[in-house]
ZAVEX-846976 format. One record per residue: x, y, z of N, C-alpha, C in turn. Coordinates in nm, 3 decimals, decimal comma. Example, Ala and Ser with C-alpha at 12.3 -4.5 7.8 and 13.67 -1.06 7.14 Angstrom:
- 1,319/-0,569/0,780/1,230/-0,450/0,780/1,320/-0,330/0,780
- 1,285/-0,225/0,708/1,367/-0,106/0,714/1,290/0,003/0,787
This chain:
- -7,091/7,319/3,384/-7,132/7,463/3,347/-7,195/7,460/3,235
- -7,305/7,529/3,218/-7,391/7,535/3,082/-7,303/7,605/2,979
- -7,296/7,545/2,856/-7,215/7,581/2,755/-7,250/7,721/2,703
- -7,353/7,750/2,712/-7,419/7,884/2,651/-7,363/7,990/2,758
- -7,378/7,980/2,888/-7,328/8,065/2,981/-7,170/8,091/2,974
- -7,108/7,970/2,962/-6,974/7,979/2,946/-6,923/8,066/2,809
- -6,991/8,036/2,713/-6,960/8,111/2,570/-6,992/8,264/2,603
- -7,087/8,296/2,658/-7,125/8,429/2,680/-7,030/8,504/2,767
- -6,974/8,439/2,858/-6,878/8,494/2,954/-6,744/8,506/2,869
- -6,705/8,422/2,793/-6,591/8,415/2,715/-6,582/8,496/2,607
- -6,689/8,537/2,531/-6,690/8,600/2,400/-6,609/8,746/2,390
- -6,623/8,844/2,508/-6,557/8,962/2,511/-6,407/8,936/2,497
- -6,349/8,857/2,592/-6,212/8,837/2,601/-6,157/8,765/2,472
- -6,246/8,675/2,416/-6,210/8,610/2,288/-6,205/8,725/2,168
- -6,289/8,807/2,174/-6,289/8,907/2,067/-6,162/8,997/2,090
- -6,120/9,035/2,205/-6,008/9,120/2,226/-5,885/9,048/2,191
- -5,877/8,915/2,222/-5,758/8,834/2,184/-5,750/8,798/2,029
- -5,867/8,806/1,966/-5,872/8,795/1,817/-5,810/8,926/1,763
- -5,860/9,030/1,807/-5,814/9,168/1,759/-5,659/9,190/1,788
- -5,626/9,126/1,891/-5,469/9,142/1,931/-5,380/9,068/1,840
- -5,422/8,935/1,818/-5,328/8,849/1,756/-5,358/8,833/1,593
- -5,491/8,852/1,563/-5,540/8,834/1,415/-5,567/8,701/1,375
- -5,547/8,612/1,469/-5,585/8,462/1,429/-5,706/8,413/1,492
- -5,748/8,304/1,440/-5,875/8,252/1,493/-5,863/8,201/1,641
- -5,961/8,247/1,723/-5,973/8,209/1,870/-6,078/8,104/1,894
- -6,073/8,008/1,977/-6,162/7,905/2,016/-6,169/7,897/2,165
- -6,288/7,843/2,190/-6,315/7,794/2,330/-6,362/7,652/2,325
- -6,305/7,569/2,420/-6,341/7,432/2,425/-6,357/7,377/2,565
- -6,425/7,268/2,574/-6,454/7,195/2,695/-6,408/7,055/2,673
- -6,410/6,979/2,783/-6,387/6,826/2,765/-6,518/6,766/2,776
- -6,538/6,668/2,661/-6,667/6,595/2,668/-6,624/6,464/2,748
- -6,657/6,435/2,878/-6,600/6,348/2,963/-6,654/6,206/2,909
- -6,765/6,199/2,852/-6,820/6,060/2,816/-6,752/6,015/2,693
- -6,741/6,118/2,590/-6,674/6,076/2,464/-6,523/6,067/2,472
- -6,453/6,112/2,597/-6,315/6,123/2,592/-6,268/6,202/2,476
- -6,328/6,311/2,451/-6,294/6,402/2,351/-6,307/6,563/2,389
- -6,224/6,650/2,312/-6,235/6,784/2,333/-6,366/6,838/2,265
- -6,432/6,934/2,297/-6,554/6,986/2,237/-6,547/7,125/2,203
- -6,563/7,192/2,087/-6,545/7,316/2,060/-6,682/7,387/2,085
- -6,703/7,494/2,170/-6,814/7,538/2,209/-6,840/7,686/2,153
- -6,730/7,774/2,117/-6,739/7,890/2,055/-6,599/7,921/1,972
- -6,620/8,019/1,889/-6,503/8,059/1,812/-6,525/8,195/1,758
- -6,412/8,261/1,739/-6,419/8,391/1,667/-6,312/8,390/1,558
- -6,366/8,397/1,437/-6,286/8,374/1,315/-6,176/8,497/1,287
- -6,062/8,445/1,257/-5,949/8,535/1,227/-5,969/8,600/1,088
- -5,969/8,742/1,082/-5,988/8,815/0,954/-5,878/8,891/0,912
- -5,764/8,892/0,981/-5,649/8,977/0,949/-5,591/8,931/0,816
- -5,596/8,799/0,793/-5,512/8,730/0,690/-5,611/8,686/0,571
- -5,558/8,667/0,469/-5,636/8,596/0,346/-5,677/8,458/0,382
- -5,606/8,402/0,464/-5,640/8,256/0,515/-5,633/8,244/0,660
- -5,734/8,183/0,713/-5,730/8,144/0,851/-5,810/8,022/0,873
- -5,773/7,947/0,990/-5,860/7,839/1,021/-5,996/7,856/1,076
- -6,074/7,781/1,040/-6,225/7,777/1,092/-6,243/7,680/1,198
- -6,306/7,722/1,322/-6,345/7,631/1,435/-6,493/7,626/1,436
- -6,555/7,502/1,406/-6,690/7,498/1,403/-6,749/7,458/1,532
- -6,841/7,522/1,618/-6,882/7,482/1,747/-6,953/7,350/1,728
- -6,938/7,258/1,824/-6,993/7,131/1,812/-6,895/7,020/1,754
- -6,792/7,067/1,696/-6,686/6,968/1,664/-6,588/6,920/1,767
- -6,567/6,790/1,770/-6,490/6,721/1,857/-6,348/6,699/1,811
- -6,247/6,688/1,910/-6,111/6,660/1,857/-6,030/6,582/1,973
- -5,940/6,498/1,943/-5,882/6,411/2,036/-5,803/6,494/2,155
- -5,808/6,422/2,277/-5,751/6,479/2,387/-5,601/6,495/2,378
- -5,533/6,379/2,310/-5,386/6,391/2,320/-5,330/6,474/2,214
- -5,398/6,539/2,118/-5,346/6,623/2,025/-5,370/6,769/2,033
- -5,496/6,791/2,100/-5,543/6,934/2,097/-5,498/6,999/2,208
- -5,439/7,136/2,163/-5,374/7,222/2,287/-5,477/7,258/2,391
- -5,609/7,286/2,362/-5,707/7,307/2,456/-5,729/7,198/2,557
- -5,743/7,075/2,507/-5,761/6,953/2,589/-5,657/6,931/2,674
- -5,533/6,949/2,610/-5,400/6,934/2,700/-5,405/7,050/2,821
- -5,439/7,166/2,793/-5,429/7,261/2,873/-5,538/7,236/3,004
- -5,639/7,181/2,967/-5,728/7,155/3,072/-5,696/7,027/3,157
- -5,642/6,916/3,080/-5,607/6,796/3,148/-5,494/6,831/3,242
- -5,388/6,904/3,205/-5,285/6,933/3,285/-5,306/7,003/3,417
- -5,416/7,075/3,415/-5,444/7,158/3,529/-5,559/7,077/3,625
- -5,594/6,977/3,576/-5,702/6,903/3,666/-5,638/6,866/3,805
- -5,722/6,848/3,889/-5,679/6,796/4,032/-5,629/6,651/3,996
- -5,550/6,610/4,090/-5,480/6,482/4,068/-5,570/6,362/4,081
- -5,692/6,378/4,142/-5,779/6,283/4,151/-5,856/6,254/4,016
- -5,880/6,370/3,938/-5,954/6,376/3,829/-5,879/6,320/3,706
- -5,755/6,361/3,698/-5,671/6,347/3,572/-5,670/6,199/3,510
- -5,626/6,095/3,617/-5,627/5,959/3,572/-5,755/5,907/3,517
- -5,885/5,956/3,585/-6,002/5,907/3,522/-6,028/5,941/3,369
- -5,986/6,083/3,353/-5,998/6,128/3,222/-5,911/6,047/3,110
- -5,790/6,008/3,162/-5,683/5,950/3,086/-5,711/5,794/3,070
- -5,797/5,736/3,148/-5,833/5,588/3,155/-5,891/5,556/3,011
- -5,827/5,450/2,955/-5,866/5,404/2,821/-5,823/5,482/2,695
- -5,756/5,604/2,727/-5,737/5,697/2,606/-5,629/5,614/2,507
- -5,680/5,633/2,373/-5,602/5,577/2,270/-5,526/5,683/2,197
- -5,382/5,647/2,188/-5,304/5,753/2,132/-5,279/5,730/1,990
- -5,379/5,760/1,909/-5,380/5,739/1,762/-5,270/5,829/1,706
- -5,197/5,800/1,617/-5,111/5,880/1,560/-5,165/5,935/1,421
- -5,158/6,065/1,409/-5,210/6,148/1,310/-5,105/6,197/1,213
- -4,993/6,242/1,277/-4,883/6,297/1,204/-4,751/6,255/1,271
- -4,644/6,297/1,208/-4,504/6,250/1,268/-4,489/6,315/1,416
- -4,563/6,421/1,438/-4,548/6,474/1,585/-4,636/6,438/1,684
- -4,728/6,356/1,656/-4,824/6,297/1,741/-4,786/6,236/1,864
- -4,809/6,270/1,984/-4,776/6,210/2,110/-4,850/6,068/2,098
- -4,758/5,953/2,108/-4,833/5,818/2,095/-4,814/5,721/2,211
- -4,768/5,772/2,339/-4,758/5,682/2,438/-4,815/5,751/2,566
- -4,869/5,683/2,654/-4,916/5,751/2,788/-4,814/5,815/2,869
- -4,688/5,743/2,873/-4,568/5,803/2,933/-4,520/5,934/2,879
- -4,511/5,941/2,739/-4,480/6,077/2,688/-4,591/6,173/2,723
- -4,721/6,145/2,719/-4,818/6,240/2,727/-4,823/6,291/2,867
- -4,806/6,205/2,976/-4,801/6,252/3,117/-4,678/6,340/3,125
- -4,583/6,317/3,053/-4,470/6,420/3,060/-4,488/6,560/3,017
- -4,561/6,548/2,898/-4,605/6,665/2,843/-4,715/6,745/2,921
- -4,791/6,678/2,998/-4,888/6,744/3,081/-4,833/6,811/3,208
- -4,721/6,737/3,254/-4,633/6,798/3,360/-4,578/6,925/3,327
- -4,516/6,931/3,199/-4,455/7,057/3,153/-4,544/7,162/3,128
- -4,675/7,134/3,076/-4,776/7,227/3,060/-4,828/7,284/3,188
- -4,826/7,209/3,280/-4,882/7,264/3,431/-4,780/7,358/3,478
- -4,660/7,334/3,446/-4,553/7,408/3,511/-4,557/7,558/3,442
- -4,560/7,549/3,290/-4,554/7,677/3,224/-4,689/7,739/3,200
- -4,810/7,665/3,225/-4,926/7,732/3,242/-5,004/7,741/3,104
- -4,944/7,678/2,991/-5,016/7,688/2,858/-4,964/7,568/2,791
- -5,053/7,529/2,680/-5,021/7,404/2,600/-5,001/7,455/2,455
- -4,925/7,370/2,385/-4,910/7,379/2,232/-4,961/7,266/2,170
- -4,992/7,285/2,038/-5,027/7,170/1,944/-4,943/7,216/1,810
- -4,824/7,151/1,777/-4,745/7,194/1,674/-4,768/7,083/1,569
- -4,861/7,078/1,491/-4,900/6,989/1,377/-4,913/6,862/1,439
- -4,967/6,836/1,562/-4,990/6,700/1,614/-5,110/6,622/1,573
- -5,210/6,701/1,511/-5,325/6,631/1,462/-5,324/6,650/1,302
- -5,319/6,797/1,277/-5,332/6,842/1,142/-5,192/6,899/1,085
- -5,133/6,865/0,982/-4,999/6,890/0,941/-5,016/7,054/0,909
- -4,924/7,131/0,955/-4,915/7,283/0,929/-5,013/7,363/1,022
- -5,094/7,304/1,114/-5,173/7,370/1,208/-5,103/7,383/1,336
- -5,082/7,503/1,388/-5,034/7,532/1,523/-5,128/7,602/1,621
- -5,126/7,567/1,747/-5,219/7,616/1,837/-5,148/7,652/1,968
- -5,185/7,742/2,052/-5,161/7,771/2,199/-5,282/7,792/2,277
- -5,290/7,723/2,381/-5,405/7,713/2,471/-5,370/7,750/2,614
- -5,461/7,803/2,699/-5,442/7,821/2,851/-5,592/7,778/2,893
- -5,580/7,730/3,023/-5,698/7,683/3,085/-5,787/7,799/3,144
- -5,933/7,783/3,147/-6,017/7,876/3,203/-6,071/7,795/3,321
- -6,068/7,870/3,444/-6,124/7,809/3,572/-6,253/7,851/3,615
- -6,326/7,780/3,673/-6,463/7,811/3,715/-6,450/7,860/3,872
- -6,562/7,872/3,931/-6,579/7,918/4,068/-6,493/7,843/4,168
- -6,460/7,718/4,139/-6,398/7,639/4,240/-6,255/7,615/4,205
- -6,209/7,705/4,111/-6,066/7,721/4,061/-6,029/7,582/3,984
- -6,118/7,517/3,936/-6,102/7,388/3,856/-6,123/7,417/3,721
- -6,037/7,380/3,628/-6,050/7,411/3,491/-6,173/7,349/3,428
- -6,253/7,441/3,373/-6,386/7,390/3,312/-6,381/7,417/3,158
- -6,282/7,490/3,099/-6,268/7,515/2,952/-6,123/7,549/2,932
- -6,106/7,584/2,793/-5,984/7,635/2,749/-6,002/7,741/2,641
- -5,905/7,834/2,634/-5,917/7,939/2,529/-5,789/7,904/2,438
- -5,804/7,910/2,311/-5,670/7,903/2,235/-5,683/7,983/2,109
- -5,558/8,007/2,064/-5,542/8,062/1,929/-5,478/7,954/1,827
- -5,538/7,959/1,707/-5,482/7,857/1,603/-5,461/7,932/1,473
- -5,369/7,884/1,395/-5,333/7,940/1,275/-5,213/7,861/1,201
- -5,175/7,897/1,080/-5,090/7,807/1,015/-4,948/7,814/1,061
- -4,870/7,713/1,058/-4,741/7,711/1,093/-4,655/7,820/1,058
- -4,672/7,862/0,935/-4,570/7,966/0,877/-4,598/8,104/0,953
- -4,717/8,124/1,007/-4,740/8,255/1,098/-4,712/8,212/1,234
- -4,761/8,109/1,279/-4,756/8,071/1,416/-4,644/7,961/1,437
- -4,512/8,012/1,428/-4,396/7,935/1,455/-4,396/7,903/1,588
- -4,309/7,812/1,634/-4,301/7,777/1,779/-4,269/7,891/1,870
- -4,176/7,982/1,813/-4,124/8,103/1,882/-4,262/8,215/1,886
- -4,329/8,211/1,776/-4,446/8,302/1,795/-4,545/8,235/1,867
- -4,563/8,116/1,899/-4,658/8,055/1,994/-4,616/8,083/2,150
- -4,497/8,085/2,160/-4,439/8,114/2,310/-4,469/8,264/2,321
- -4,444/8,339/2,227/-4,470/8,488/2,248/-4,606/8,528/2,262
- -4,700/8,459/2,197/-4,835/8,480/2,205/-4,900/8,420/2,350
- -4,831/8,331/2,406/-4,894/8,249/2,527/-4,940/8,352/2,645
- -4,862/8,455/2,665/-4,898/8,560/2,773/-5,039/8,622/2,742
- -5,061/8,662/2,618/-5,198/8,705/2,587/-5,306/8,608/2,592
- -5,269/8,489/2,568/-5,376/8,384/2,568/-5,404/8,361/2,726
- -5,296/8,354/2,804/-5,315/8,324/2,946/-5,396/8,452/3,005
- -5,364/8,584/2,961/-5,438/8,684/3,020/-5,582/8,675/2,981
- -5,634/8,629/2,860/-5,766/8,618/2,812/-5,825/8,506/2,899
- -5,754/8,386/2,923/-5,806/8,286/2,994/-5,833/8,336/3,163
- -5,750/8,417/3,213/-5,771/8,468/3,341/-5,881/8,570/3,352
- -5,903/8,640/3,236/-6,015/8,741/3,239/-6,133/8,672/3,246
- -6,156/8,565/3,155/-6,270/8,476/3,159/-6,301/8,410/3,293
- -6,199/8,351/3,351/-6,202/8,285/3,483/-6,267/8,382/3,586
- -6,208/8,514/3,576/-6,260/8,617/3,658/-6,396/8,638/3,654
- -6,440/8,634/3,521/-6,592/8,659/3,504/-6,668/8,546/3,568
- -6,616/8,424/3,553/-6,697/8,297/3,595/-6,699/8,303/3,767
- -6,581/8,358/3,814/-6,575/8,360/3,961/-6,622/8,487/4,016
- -6,669/8,586/3,945/-6,723/8,712/3,967/-6,632/8,808/4,068
- -6,509/8,789/4,016/-6,395/8,870/4,081/-6,354/8,966/3,979
- -6,262/9,056/4,024/-6,203/9,171/3,933/-6,126/9,093/3,830
- -6,134/9,139/3,718/-6,051/9,086/3,610/-5,929/9,162/3,587
- -5,824/9,120/3,513/-5,698/9,205/3,486/-5,727/9,347/3,439
- -5,840/9,344/3,355/-5,863/9,468/3,286/-5,901/9,575/3,396
- -5,944/9,543/3,517/-5,982/9,636/3,606/-5,878/9,674/3,717
- -5,763/9,608/3,699/-5,633/9,640/3,784/-5,583/9,788/3,736
- -5,517/9,833/3,819/-5,466/9,963/3,799/-5,347/9,930/3,674
- -5,342/10,028/3,580/-5,267/10,011/3,453/-5,143/9,955/3,477
- -5,056/10,010/3,570/-4,926/9,978/3,599/-4,898/9,831/3,663
- -4,999/9,799/3,746/-4,992/9,663/3,787/-5,030/9,569/3,702
- -5,121/9,590/3,604/-5,153/9,494/3,484/-5,031/9,483/3,408
- -4,981/9,602/3,380/-4,851/9,596/3,285/-4,749/9,499/3,342
- -4,709/9,512/3,460/-4,607/9,441/3,519/-4,649/9,283/3,528
- -4,776/9,252/3,544/-4,829/9,127/3,569/-4,814/9,058/3,423
- -4,843/9,128/3,314/-4,824/9,067/3,177/-4,673/9,055/3,145
- -4,589/9,153/3,188/-4,436/9,142/3,160/-4,394/9,019/3,233
- -4,425/8,995/3,362/-4,374/8,879/3,430/-4,415/8,743/3,370
- -4,546/8,739/3,327/-4,608/8,616/3,256/-4,511/8,601/3,119
- -4,486/8,705/3,053/-4,401/8,694/2,929/-4,282/8,631/2,964
- -4,202/8,703/3,047/-4,072/8,658/3,095/-4,067/8,507/3,129
- -4,165/8,469/3,218/-4,162/8,342/3,256/-4,189/8,237/3,147
- -4,256/8,281/3,038/-4,292/8,191/2,927/-4,173/8,199/2,826
- -4,076/8,278/2,842/-3,970/8,292/2,750/-3,824/8,270/2,819
- -3,800/8,156/2,837/-3,666/8,128/2,912/-3,553/8,108/2,814
- -3,591/8,096/2,683/-3,475/8,064/2,581/-3,457/8,189/2,483
- -3,344/8,208/2,436/-3,321/8,326/2,336/-3,334/8,460/2,430
- -3,281/8,547/2,337/-3,286/8,697/2,388/-3,414/8,761/2,397
- -3,429/8,852/2,480/-3,559/8,936/2,472/-3,534/9,052/2,398
- -3,644/9,088/2,310/-3,640/9,202/2,249/-3,720/9,305/2,327
- -3,637/9,379/2,423/-3,707/9,469/2,527/-3,797/9,584/2,463
- -3,744/9,637/2,354/-3,819/9,741/2,298/-3,956/9,692/2,230
- -3,949/9,581/2,175/-4,071/9,512/2,123/-4,158/9,480/2,242
- -4,099/9,423/2,328/-4,182/9,373/2,451/-4,246/9,495/2,509
- -4,183/9,594/2,546/-4,251/9,716/2,586/-4,363/9,772/2,493
- -4,329/9,772/2,362/-4,437/9,827/2,281/-4,562/9,753/2,277
- -4,538/9,603/2,292/-4,650/9,516/2,281/-4,733/9,544/2,427
- -4,670/9,590/2,535/-4,732/9,600/2,656/-4,787/9,745/2,651
- -4,765/9,825/2,569/-4,817/9,966/2,549/-4,736/10,072/2,649
- -4,608/10,044/2,655/-4,523/10,129/2,740/-4,382/10,152/2,667
- -4,317/10,253/2,708/-4,173/10,264/2,671/-4,096/10,164/2,743
- -3,968/10,142/2,704/-3,873/10,047/2,775/-3,842/10,105/2,906
- -3,817/10,250/2,909/-3,778/10,318/3,034/-3,881/10,318/3,139
- -4,005/10,318/3,089/-4,131/10,318/3,187/-4,132/10,176/3,235
- -4,119/10,068/3,154/-4,117/9,945/3,205/-4,031/9,894/3,297
- -3,899/9,942/3,275/-3,797/9,925/3,362/-3,802/9,988/3,494
- -3,847/10,105/3,488/-3,873/10,175/3,619/-3,972/10,116/3,698
- -4,101/10,086/3,633/-4,211/10,025/3,700/-4,177/9,883/3,766
- -4,100/9,816/3,677/-4,055/9,669/3,714/-3,961/9,682/3,833
- -3,875/9,768/3,832/-3,774/9,788/3,954/-3,854/9,826/4,054
- -3,948/9,915/4,055/-4,027/9,961/4,179/-4,103/9,862/4,227
- -4,186/9,778/4,146/-4,276/9,679/4,191/-4,224/9,553/4,231
- -4,115/9,517/4,160/-4,056/9,373/4,166/-3,941/9,384/4,262
- -3,855/9,477/4,257/-3,737/9,506/4,349/-3,616/9,491/4,257
- -3,630/9,448/4,131/-3,510/9,428/4,040/-3,562/9,469/3,896
- -3,460/9,504/3,801/-3,485/9,546/3,676/-3,544/9,417/3,598
- -3,625/9,437/3,490/-3,665/9,318/3,421/-3,569/9,218/3,360
- -3,443/9,281/3,323/-3,336/9,193/3,284/-3,295/9,096/3,386
- -3,266/9,150/3,504/-3,202/9,072/3,621/-3,319/8,967/3,663
- -3,455/9,006/3,657/-3,555/8,923/3,700/-3,576/8,808/3,601
- -3,550/8,823/3,478/-3,546/8,710/3,379/-3,420/8,624/3,381
- -3,302/8,688/3,424/-3,194/8,600/3,449/-3,213/8,504/3,568
- -3,281/8,547/3,664/-3,303/8,473/3,785/-3,408/8,358/3,746
- -3,517/8,389/3,660/-3,581/8,284/3,621/-3,516/8,182/3,541
- -3,437/8,220/3,459/-3,347/8,123/3,372/-3,255/8,025/3,446
- -3,210/8,094/3,562/-3,123/8,015/3,651/-3,198/7,916/3,746
- -3,318/7,959/3,779/-3,408/7,873/3,855/-3,445/7,767/3,773
- -3,470/7,787/3,640/-3,507/7,666/3,550/-3,380/7,582/3,536
- -3,255/7,638/3,530/-3,146/7,569/3,522/-3,121/7,459/3,640
- -3,152/7,514/3,762/-3,146/7,435/3,873/-3,247/7,325/3,862
- -3,363/7,356/3,818/-3,468/7,251/3,813/-3,433/7,133/3,736
- -3,369/7,183/3,603/-3,322/7,075/3,506/-3,204/6,996/3,559
- -3,121/7,061/3,641/-2,999/6,986/3,703/-3,069/6,866/3,791
- -3,173/6,920/3,876/-3,228/6,817/3,980/-3,301/6,705/3,904
- -3,378/6,746/3,794/-3,486/6,665/3,751/-3,461/6,595/3,629
- -3,376/6,639/3,547/-3,339/6,585/3,420/-3,194/6,523/3,412
- -3,176/6,449/3,296/-3,045/6,398/3,274/-2,975/6,472/3,158
- -3,022/6,589/3,123/-2,960/6,676/3,023/-2,819/6,703/3,064
- -2,734/6,714/2,956/-2,592/6,763/2,990/-2,608/6,910/3,020
- -2,483/6,955/3,079/-2,469/7,085/3,107/-2,487/7,172/2,980
- -2,424/7,136/2,867/-2,433/7,217/2,760/-2,597/7,226/2,707
- -2,658/7,115/2,710/-2,809/7,115/2,672/-2,889/7,215/2,770
- -2,860/7,199/2,902/-2,944/7,285/3,000/-2,899/7,443/2,961
- -2,777/7,468/2,932/-2,733/7,593/2,894/-2,808/7,650/2,784
- -2,832/7,555/2,673/-2,908/7,594/2,571/-3,057/7,620/2,590
- -3,111/7,534/2,672/-3,240/7,534/2,708/-3,295/7,653/2,788
- -3,189/7,718/2,868/-3,208/7,834/2,941/-3,157/7,969/2,887
- -3,134/7,959/2,744/-3,083/8,086/2,673/-2,947/8,123/2,686
- -2,854/8,031/2,721/-2,702/8,060/2,726/-2,646/7,983/2,600
- -2,586/8,079/2,514/-2,520/8,021/2,407/-2,395/7,959/2,434
- -2,312/8,010/2,531/-2,194/7,962/2,572/-2,190/7,868/2,700
- -2,187/7,748/2,695/-2,194/7,670/2,833/-2,084/7,718/2,933
- -1,965/7,755/2,892/-1,867/7,818/2,980/-1,921/7,934/3,064
- -1,982/8,031/2,982/-2,038/8,158/3,039/-2,157/8,107/3,140
- -2,239/8,008/3,096/-2,338/7,970/3,182/-2,295/7,911/3,313
- -2,181/7,833/3,302/-2,110/7,757/3,420/-2,064/7,864/3,525
- -1,997/7,965/3,466/-1,925/8,072/3,534/-2,047/8,162/3,615
- -2,136/8,194/3,552/-2,256/8,267/3,610/-2,312/8,194/3,698
- -2,359/8,055/3,675/-2,431/7,972/3,766/-2,338/7,980/3,905
- -2,215/7,947/3,896/-2,124/7,935/4,004/-2,132/8,052/4,082
- -2,120/8,189/4,012/-2,105/8,307/4,092/-2,251/8,337/4,160
- -2,355/8,297/4,115/-2,496/8,330/4,169/-2,527/8,214/4,283
- -2,475/8,089/4,238/-2,526/7,987/4,323/-2,438/7,923/4,426
- -2,312/7,980/4,413/-2,199/7,941/4,509/-2,134/7,811/4,488
- -2,168/7,739/4,364/-2,095/7,607/4,338/-2,121/7,590/4,176
- -2,056/7,497/4,123/-2,078/7,477/3,977/-2,190/7,403/3,955
- -2,234/7,403/3,821/-2,372/7,312/3,786/-2,347/7,158/3,820
- -2,222/7,123/3,801/-2,203/6,975/3,822/-2,200/6,949/3,960
- -2,139/7,033/4,049/-2,133/7,022/4,189/-2,293/7,014/4,238
- -2,362/7,118/4,189/-2,500/7,130/4,239/-2,567/7,003/4,200
- -2,559/6,941/4,086/-2,630/6,824/4,044/-2,589/6,704/4,138
- -2,465/6,705/4,163/-2,416/6,588/4,244/-2,473/6,584/4,395
- -2,476/6,727/4,435/-2,526/6,739/4,578/-2,673/6,722/4,597
- -2,744/6,741/4,486/-2,895/6,706/4,488/-2,910/6,566/4,466
- -2,825/6,487/4,391/-2,853/6,351/4,385/-2,811/6,261/4,503
- -2,717/6,338/4,583/-2,675/6,260/4,706/-2,753/6,307/4,818
- -2,851/6,403/4,802/-2,942/6,447/4,903/-2,869/6,542/4,992
- -2,742/6,610/4,964/-2,684/6,702/5,048/-2,712/6,843/4,993
- -2,633/6,931/5,032/-2,648/7,062/4,994/-2,513/7,122/4,934
- -2,526/7,196/4,828/-2,399/7,235/4,763/-2,326/7,332/4,858
- -2,198/7,310/4,853/-2,112/7,405/4,945/-2,087/7,533/4,871
- -2,090/7,638/4,962/-2,075/7,761/4,903/-1,938/7,841/4,924
- -1,889/7,893/4,821/-1,771/7,981/4,822/-1,799/8,106/4,855
- -1,813/8,152/4,976/-1,858/8,278/4,999/-1,996/8,292/5,003
- -2,045/8,415/4,990/-2,190/8,442/4,977/-2,239/8,447/4,845
- -2,331/8,357/4,810/-2,401/8,370/4,671/-2,472/8,494/4,659
- -2,465/8,561/4,534/-2,525/8,675/4,501/-2,661/8,646/4,441
- -2,766/8,736/4,450/-2,902/8,728/4,397/-2,890/8,731/4,235
- -2,950/8,643/4,163/-2,957/8,669/4,021/-3,018/8,798/3,977
């Protein structure tokens, strides 16, 4: 896709994202020949005395840049290996990913959560969060990202900003596909979509429901009512269900301890986690893991309730 056309389609959403977050917003593509990321457009952050500058035409490494990782993670399986062929994992900081195996694991996690992070992986103190932009064939053609200093864009703040970045990416994708964007959806439907994205991206820690509601432009009572009406359960119960689904995935696919899984899914007390898991799943986390490893099915004590 022509870079000028892509930039013109993206600029309105980039400006709105910039106004929302106050940090510099960039748009990048993959330079397939150079095996590098390429900045094609940017909107400078102006809310703070200091912000990063992104210069169109500048290239950056694939294994460190959040926008490159966001694109690579969402490529079709046949294309991704070709882009990674011959990739050199040069170390820039202590947090740089330096092996193909670790990078593939990172891409799998990005594909699941829908966005990518760069936490000082190329430049110390520079943090970014990016989401893929898809073209008419639903293949990623670019990525939009927010970048700023680590003291403002902490890891927690990066995860909190991710839903807005994904909304902007989807808006640009809709323009490229010539389909209705989220901005044209009924207000209530768009609000619930944004809320669900935020909850899916925030599986650890407590949710500040009043702040989330304010960020979405609604009162908590309105959010709770609309969520229950459209989704079928209140937002708190929906979020708990997502956390327990993630816990089941980690029990199946990882070697983390029960305590580590409890922490990763926002439960401070592993005993409380185990009791809640047993009540909603019909068996303990340990029994569930063993049944998955043996290829069986966890036995149920009565009827498991929905989370």
